[in-house]
N, C-alpha and C positions, 0 to 999 in steps of 0.2 A: 096504258096509265101515262098520263102527260102533264106537264105544268098546268094545263088549263082545266084539268079534271077538277070537280069538287073534292073537299078533303075527305068525305065519308066514301066516295068511289075509290079514292087512293088507298085508304086504310083497308077497304074490304080486299082490293087487288093484294096488298102486302100480305094480309092475313091468308087468303087463300092460296098464295104461292109459298107460304111458310117460310117468308124471309126472315133471317136470324141477325140482320145487320140493319142499321139504320138508313132509312131512305129520305133524303131530304130534297124537297121541291120549292122553288122559288114561290114567294107569294105573288100570284098573277092577278090579284083582283084587289078590290076595296079602295081604288082611287088613291090619291094623295101623291102620286109620282114615283112612289118607291116599287111599283110591280115588278119592274124589270132590274132592281138593283143588283140581285144576285148574278143575273145572266150578263149584264154589263161588267161586273167585277170580273167574271170568268172570261170575257170575251166571247160569248155565244153570239153567234151571228146566223146560225140556222138550226132547224130542229130536224130530227133528234141531235143534240149534243151530250154526250155521256162522259162523265168522269168517275174514276175510282179513286178514292182517297185513303189512304193508309192510316194506320191508329196514330201515328204522329202528325197527320194533317198534311201529309205530302201528297200531291197529285201523281199518282203511279201509272195512271193510264187516261188518255182522252181521245175521243172519237167523235167526228161530225159525220153524221149518217150512222146508219146501224152496222156495227161491226162484231156480230156475236163471237165469231171465232177469235178476234182480238181481245175482246172483253174477258172471254172464257180463259184464254191463255195468261192474261193479266193476272186474274184471280187465282189460277192454279200457281203462278210465280209467286204471289202475294202470300199464300198460305202454306207454302213449303217453308 
């Protein structure tokens, strides 16, 4: 799943994997110049870039590239 997938593809992926947390993906289509506003706001320069945000809205983990071990560790720390 990535920011260029259609919404129905993303919804299917989230349901199939039984995610119990909100998944947010920037609007990458539709024209009007706002396609990359979220990416720009967070300083995304490469894909994949992943963020883990806590319930207070604080970014508690960021990775450029795929860092599964780091993400899993951040999640474990967050839920304890």
